N, CA, C and O atoms as CSV, one atom per row, in Angstrom:
chain,resi,resn,atom,element,x,y,z
A,1,MET,N,N,8.761,11.268,-9.983
A,1,MET,CA,C,9.029,11.518,-8.576
A,1,MET,C,C,7.733,11.387,-7.770
A,1,MET,O,O,6.688,11.886,-8.186
A,2,ALA,N,N,7.804,10.731,-6.646
A,2,ALA,CA,C,6.630,10.521,-5.798
A,2,ALA,C,C,6.243,11.818,-5.099
A,2,ALA,O,O,7.080,12.689,-4.857
A,3,ALA,N,N,4.966,11.926,-4.783
A,3,ALA,CA,C,4.467,13.093,-4.072
A,3,ALA,C,C,5.084,13.166,-2.683
A,3,ALA,O,O,5.298,12.143,-2.032
A,4,ARG,N,N,5.366,14.380,-2.239
A,4,ARG,CA,C,5.842,14.590,-0.875
A,4,ARG,C,C,4.635,14.874,0.009
A,4,ARG,O,O,3.711,15.581,-0.393
A,5,VAL,N,N,4.654,14.326,1.192
A,5,VAL,CA,C,3.600,14.566,2.167
A,5,VAL,C,C,4.172,15.497,3.224
A,5,VAL,O,O,5.171,15.180,3.869
A,6,ILE,N,N,3.533,16.644,3.397
A,6,ILE,CA,C,3.987,17.635,4.371
A,6,ILE,C,C,3.107,17.522,5.603
A,6,ILE,O,O,1.883,17.615,5.520
A,7,VAL,N,N,3.757,17.318,6.763
A,7,VAL,CA,C,3.046,17.291,8.043
A,7,VAL,C,C,3.459,18.561,8.781
A,7,VAL,O,O,4.601,18.700,9.218
A,8,ASN,N,N,2.510,19.480,8.912
A,8,ASN,CA,C,2.782,20.773,9.529
A,8,ASN,C,C,2.906,20.658,11.047
A,8,ASN,O,O,2.523,19.646,11.634
A,9,PRO,N,N,3.447,21.710,11.680
A,9,PRO,CA,C,3.544,21.712,13.146
A,9,PRO,C,C,2.157,21.593,13.780
A,9,PRO,O,O,1.154,21.932,13.154
A,10,PRO,N,N,2.104,21.113,15.018
A,10,PRO,CA,C,0.814,21.012,15.707
A,10,PRO,C,C,0.139,22.374,15.813
A,10,PRO,O,O,0.788,23.387,16.075
A,11,GLY,N,N,-1.159,22.379,15.608
A,11,GLY,CA,C,-1.951,23.592,15.761
A,11,GLY,C,C,-2.441,23.726,17.189
A,11,GLY,O,O,-2.072,22.938,18.061
A,12,GLU,N,N,-3.269,24.724,17.421
A,12,GLU,CA,C,-3.778,24.982,18.772
A,12,GLU,C,C,-4.579,23.806,19.323
A,12,GLU,O,O,-4.584,23.573,20.531
A,13,GLY,N,N,-5.248,23.073,18.455
A,13,GLY,CA,C,-6.043,21.936,18.908
A,13,GLY,C,C,-5.249,20.648,19.021
A,13,GLY,O,O,-5.804,19.610,19.382
A,14,GLY,N,N,-3.950,20.698,18.716
A,14,GLY,CA,C,-3.098,19.531,18.840
A,14,GLY,C,C,-2.912,18.750,17.552
A,14,GLY,O,O,-1.968,17.970,17.431
A,15,GLY,N,N,-3.802,18.951,16.587
A,15,GLY,CA,C,-3.685,18.232,15.328
A,15,GLY,C,C,-2.647,18.848,14.410
A,15,GLY,O,O,-2.243,19.997,14.588
A,16,ARG,N,N,-2.221,18.069,13.427
A,16,ARG,CA,C,-1.223,18.518,12.456
A,16,ARG,C,C,-1.818,18.425,11.060
A,16,ARG,O,O,-2.213,17.348,10.613
A,17,GLN,N,N,-1.879,19.565,10.374
A,17,GLN,CA,C,-2.407,19.571,9.010
A,17,GLN,C,C,-1.474,18.779,8.101
A,17,GLN,O,O,-0.252,18.900,8.181
A,18,VAL,N,N,-2.071,17.973,7.241
A,18,VAL,CA,C,-1.321,17.124,6.322
A,18,VAL,C,C,-1.718,17.512,4.902
A,18,VAL,O,O,-2.902,17.630,4.585
A,19,ARG,N,N,-0.707,17.709,4.049
A,19,ARG,CA,C,-0.999,18.059,2.657
A,19,ARG,C,C,0.006,17.409,1.727
A,19,ARG,O,O,1.104,17.027,2.130
A,20,THR,N,N,-0.394,17.296,0.485
A,20,THR,CA,C,0.489,16.793,-0.551
A,20,THR,C,C,0.153,17.508,-1.846
A,20,THR,O,O,-1.019,17.679,-2.182
A,21,ASP,N,N,1.159,17.916,-2.558
A,21,ASP,CA,C,0.975,18.632,-3.832
A,21,ASP,C,C,-0.031,19.763,-3.727
A,21,ASP,O,O,-0.826,19.972,-4.643
A,22,GLY,N,N,-0.007,20.499,-2.618
A,22,GLY,CA,C,-0.905,21.637,-2.447
A,22,GLY,C,C,-2.311,21.279,-2.016
A,22,GLY,O,O,-3.132,22.173,-1.807
A,23,THR,N,N,-2.612,20.006,-1.878
A,23,THR,CA,C,-3.937,19.560,-1.465
A,23,THR,C,C,-3.910,19.170,0.004
A,23,THR,O,O,-3.074,18.376,0.433
A,24,ILE,N,N,-4.827,19.734,0.764
A,24,ILE,CA,C,-4.923,19.372,2.187
A,24,ILE,C,C,-5.630,18.035,2.292
A,24,ILE,O,O,-6.749,17.868,1.807
A,25,LEU,N,N,-4.956,17.075,2.937
A,25,LEU,CA,C,-5.539,15.746,3.127
A,25,LEU,C,C,-6.391,15.689,4.383
A,25,LEU,O,O,-7.317,14.882,4.471
A,26,GLY,N,N,-6.081,16.547,5.365
A,26,GLY,CA,C,-6.836,16.573,6.607
A,26,GLY,C,C,-5.953,16.972,7.768
A,26,GLY,O,O,-4.799,17.357,7.583
A,27,THR,N,N,-6.501,16.877,8.961
A,27,THR,CA,C,-5.768,17.146,10.187
A,27,THR,C,C,-5.572,15.831,10.921
A,27,THR,O,O,-6.535,15.164,11.299
A,28,ALA,N,N,-4.320,15.472,11.115
A,28,ALA,CA,C,-3.985,14.212,11.790
A,28,ALA,C,C,-3.733,14.475,13.273
A,28,ALA,O,O,-3.137,15.483,13.651
A,29,TYR,N,N,-4.197,13.552,14.092
A,29,TYR,CA,C,-3.978,13.620,15.533
A,29,TYR,C,C,-3.111,12.459,16.011
A,29,TYR,O,O,-2.839,12.316,17.203
A,30,SER,N,N,-2.677,11.623,15.042
A,30,SER,CA,C,-1.857,10.460,15.374
A,30,SER,C,C,-1.242,9.906,14.098
A,30,SER,O,O,-1.616,10.299,12.993
A,31,LEU,N,N,-0.298,8.993,14.261
A,31,LEU,CA,C,0.281,8.320,13.103
A,31,LEU,C,C,-0.774,7.509,12.359
A,31,LEU,O,O,-0.717,7.372,11.137
A,32,HIS,N,N,-1.727,6.981,13.100
A,32,HIS,CA,C,-2.808,6.239,12.443
A,32,HIS,C,C,-3.560,7.139,11.468
A,32,HIS,O,O,-3.804,6.755,10.324
A,33,ASP,N,N,-3.929,8.342,11.925
A,33,ASP,CA,C,-4.620,9.283,11.048
A,33,ASP,C,C,-3.785,9.566,9.805
A,33,ASP,O,O,-4.302,9.566,8.688
A,34,LEU,N,N,-2.493,9.806,10.005
A,34,LEU,CA,C,-1.606,10.101,8.879
A,34,LEU,C,C,-1.583,8.931,7.896
A,34,LEU,O,O,-1.648,9.140,6.685
A,35,SER,N,N,-1.491,7.708,8.406
A,35,SER,CA,C,-1.452,6.543,7.520
A,35,SER,C,C,-2.753,6.409,6.735
A,35,SER,O,O,-2.723,6.021,5.567
A,36,VAL,N,N,-3.895,6.722,7.350
A,36,VAL,CA,C,-5.179,6.661,6.659
A,36,VAL,C,C,-5.229,7.707,5.548
A,36,VAL,O,O,-5.655,7.405,4.433
A,37,PHE,N,N,-4.798,8.938,5.842
A,37,PHE,CA,C,-4.797,9.993,4.825
A,37,PHE,C,C,-3.927,9.607,3.639
A,37,PHE,O,O,-4.311,9.806,2.487
A,38,MET,N,N,-2.760,9.058,3.924
A,38,MET,CA,C,-1.834,8.697,2.849
A,38,MET,C,C,-2.396,7.556,2.005
A,38,MET,O,O,-2.252,7.556,0.783
A,39,ALA,N,N,-3.030,6.592,2.651
A,39,ALA,CA,C,-3.629,5.485,1.911
A,39,ALA,C,C,-4.772,5.976,1.022
A,39,ALA,O,O,-4.891,5.563,-0.131
A,40,ARG,N,N,-5.611,6.861,1.567
A,40,ARG,CA,C,-6.738,7.403,0.796
A,40,ARG,C,C,-6.254,8.213,-0.398
A,40,ARG,O,O,-6.922,8.271,-1.430
A,41,ALA,N,N,-5.082,8.843,-0.251
A,41,ALA,CA,C,-4.519,9.642,-1.341
A,41,ALA,C,C,-3.879,8.740,-2.401
A,41,ALA,O,O,-3.475,9.215,-3.462
A,42,GLY,N,N,-3.786,7.433,-2.107
A,42,GLY,CA,C,-3.248,6.483,-3.075
A,42,GLY,C,C,-1.750,6.572,-3.260
A,42,GLY,O,O,-1.247,6.318,-4.354
A,43,LEU,N,N,-1.035,6.925,-2.221
A,43,LEU,CA,C,0.406,7.110,-2.322
A,43,LEU,C,C,1.161,5.790,-2.263
A,43,LEU,O,O,1.323,5.210,-1.189
A,44,GLU,N,N,1.612,5.324,-3.391
A,44,GLU,CA,C,2.501,4.175,-3.548
A,44,GLU,C,C,2.198,2.973,-2.674
A,44,GLU,O,O,3.086,2.473,-1.984
A,45,GLY,N,N,0.983,2.509,-2.690
A,45,GLY,CA,C,0.634,1.298,-1.960
A,45,GLY,C,C,0.747,1.415,-0.455
A,45,GLY,O,O,0.927,0.407,0.228
A,46,LEU,N,N,0.644,2.628,0.078
A,46,LEU,CA,C,0.797,2.804,1.520
A,46,LEU,C,C,-0.343,2.202,2.320
A,46,LEU,O,O,-0.292,2.175,3.549
A,47,ASP,N,N,-1.379,1.714,1.631
A,47,ASP,CA,C,-2.469,1.064,2.351
A,47,ASP,C,C,-2.003,-0.225,3.019
A,47,ASP,O,O,-2.683,-0.754,3.898
A,48,GLU,N,N,-0.841,-0.730,2.601
A,48,GLU,CA,C,-0.313,-1.966,3.174
A,48,GLU,C,C,0.735,-1.723,4.256
A,48,GLU,O,O,1.245,-2.677,4.842
A,49,LEU,N,N,1.062,-0.465,4.527
A,49,LEU,CA,C,2.096,-0.142,5.512
A,49,LEU,C,C,1.476,0.120,6.874
A,49,LEU,O,O,0.353,0.613,6.976
A,50,ASP,N,N,2.222,-0.217,7.917
A,50,ASP,CA,C,1.728,0.094,9.244
A,50,ASP,C,C,2.213,1.487,9.645
A,50,ASP,O,O,2.903,2.159,8.877
A,51,GLU,N,N,1.847,1.912,10.849
A,51,GLU,CA,C,2.168,3.262,11.305
A,51,GLU,C,C,3.674,3.510,11.377
A,51,GLU,O,O,4.129,4.612,11.068
A,52,LEU,N,N,4.443,2.519,11.774
A,52,LEU,CA,C,5.891,2.694,11.843
A,52,LEU,C,C,6.472,2.911,10.453
A,52,LEU,O,O,7.362,3.742,10.274
A,53,ASP,N,N,5.972,2.166,9.467
A,53,ASP,CA,C,6.426,2.356,8.090
A,53,ASP,C,C,6.131,3.771,7.616
A,53,ASP,O,O,6.966,4.400,6.966
A,54,VAL,N,N,4.948,4.270,7.939
A,54,VAL,CA,C,4.571,5.626,7.534
A,54,VAL,C,C,5.473,6.644,8.230
A,54,VAL,O,O,5.915,7.607,7.603
A,55,ALA,N,N,5.750,6.444,9.516
A,55,ALA,CA,C,6.602,7.372,10.263
A,55,ALA,C,C,7.994,7.461,9.661
A,55,ALA,O,O,8.621,8.519,9.691
A,56,MET,N,N,8.475,6.357,9.118
A,56,MET,CA,C,9.837,6.313,8.570
A,56,MET,C,C,9.881,6.545,7.053
A,56,MET,O,O,10.958,6.523,6.458
A,57,SER,N,N,8.737,6.763,6.435
A,57,SER,CA,C,8.668,6.908,4.986
A,57,SER,C,C,9.458,8.120,4.503
A,57,SER,O,O,9.347,9.202,5.078
A,58,PRO,N,N,10.248,7.945,3.461
A,58,PRO,CA,C,10.969,9.091,2.894
A,58,PRO,C,C,10.035,10.060,2.166
A,58,PRO,O,O,10.462,11.146,1.775
A,59,LEU,N,N,8.778,9.686,1.981
A,59,LEU,CA,C,7.808,10.581,1.349
A,59,LEU,C,C,7.341,11.692,2.285
A,59,LEU,O,O,6.828,12.715,1.833
A,60,VAL,N,N,7.522,11.485,3.601
A,60,VAL,CA,C,6.970,12.409,4.589
A,60,VAL,C,C,8.021,13.437,4.998
A,60,VAL,O,O,9.156,13.099,5.335
A,61,GLU,N,N,7.608,14.695,4.958
A,61,GLU,CA,C,8.447,15.809,5.400
A,61,GLU,C,C,7.796,16.387,6.653
A,61,GLU,O,O,6.693,16.930,6.606
A,62,TRP,N,N,8.500,16.257,7.768
A,62,TRP,CA,C,7.972,16.675,9.065
A,62,TRP,C,C,8.380,18.113,9.371
A,62,TRP,O,O,9.558,18.459,9.278
A,63,HIS,N,N,7.411,18.947,9.733
A,63,HIS,CA,C,7.676,20.327,10.128
A,63,HIS,C,C,7.225,20.503,11.575
A,63,HIS,O,O,6.129,20.078,11.941
A,64,GLY,N,N,8.059,21.121,12.391
A,64,GLY,CA,C,7.665,21.396,13.770
A,64,GLY,C,C,7.668,20.171,14.660
A,64,GLY,O,O,6.902,20.112,15.622
A,65,GLY,N,N,8.498,19.207,14.371
A,65,GLY,CA,C,8.592,17.989,15.164
A,65,GLY,C,C,8.356,16.766,14.305
A,65,GLY,O,O,7.642,16.821,13.304
A,66,GLY,N,N,8.954,15.679,14.700
A,66,GLY,CA,C,8.882,14.449,13.938
A,66,GLY,C,C,7.652,13.613,14.253
A,66,GLY,O,O,6.674,14.110,14.811
A,67,PRO,N,N,7.713,12.335,13.887
A,67,PRO,CA,C,6.539,11.466,14.040
A,67,PRO,C,C,6.138,11.190,15.481
A,67,PRO,O,O,5.068,10.635,15.729
A,68,GLU,N,N,6.984,11.570,16.436
A,68,GLU,CA,C,6.642,11.356,17.838
A,68,GLU,C,C,5.886,12.532,18.438
A,68,GLU,O,O,5.450,12.448,19.586
A,69,VAL,N,N,5.716,13.626,17.699
A,69,VAL,CA,C,5.087,14.842,18.233
A,69,VAL,C,C,3.607,14.873,17.868
A,69,VAL,O,O,3.218,15.271,16.769
A,70,TRP,N,N,2.804,14.443,18.822
A,70,TRP,CA,C,1.337,14.481,18.701
A,70,TRP,C,C,0.794,14.973,20.030
A,70,TRP,O,O,0.468,14.165,20.901
A,71,PRO,N,N,0.690,16.279,20.201
A,71,PRO,CA,C,0.228,16.823,21.491
A,71,PRO,C,C,-1.140,16.273,21.876
A,71,PRO,O,O,-2.019,16.079,21.035
A,72,ALA,N,N,-1.287,16.034,23.147
A,72,ALA,CA,C,-2.579,15.542,23.657
A,72,ALA,C,C,-3.630,16.636,23.529
A,72,ALA,O,O,-3.337,17.819,23.698
A,73,THR,N,N,-4.841,16.229,23.230
A,73,THR,CA,C,-5.940,17.167,23.169
A,73,THR,C,C,-6.783,17.015,24.414
A,73,THR,O,O,-6.910,15.920,24.961
A,74,ASP,N,N,-7.353,18.107,24.856
A,74,ASP,CA,C,-8.193,18.067,26.071
A,74,ASP,C,C,-9.637,17.848,25.733
A,74,ASP,O,O,-10.479,17.788,26.630
């Protein structure tokens, strides 16, 4: 079974913590950030996917809003 990627709800700074298998990959502020984290984690060749592919990936579990929820930071 492939690793699940958990994208937590936006924090106070607008970013969303991303983790997989209990390991924090980082704080994403956009789909681009999420795609970079997933590629660095070596998740099933995701280095070849664009942001839309990552947003629709069945590996990603969205908490507190889907792939369109990226609050602006000041």
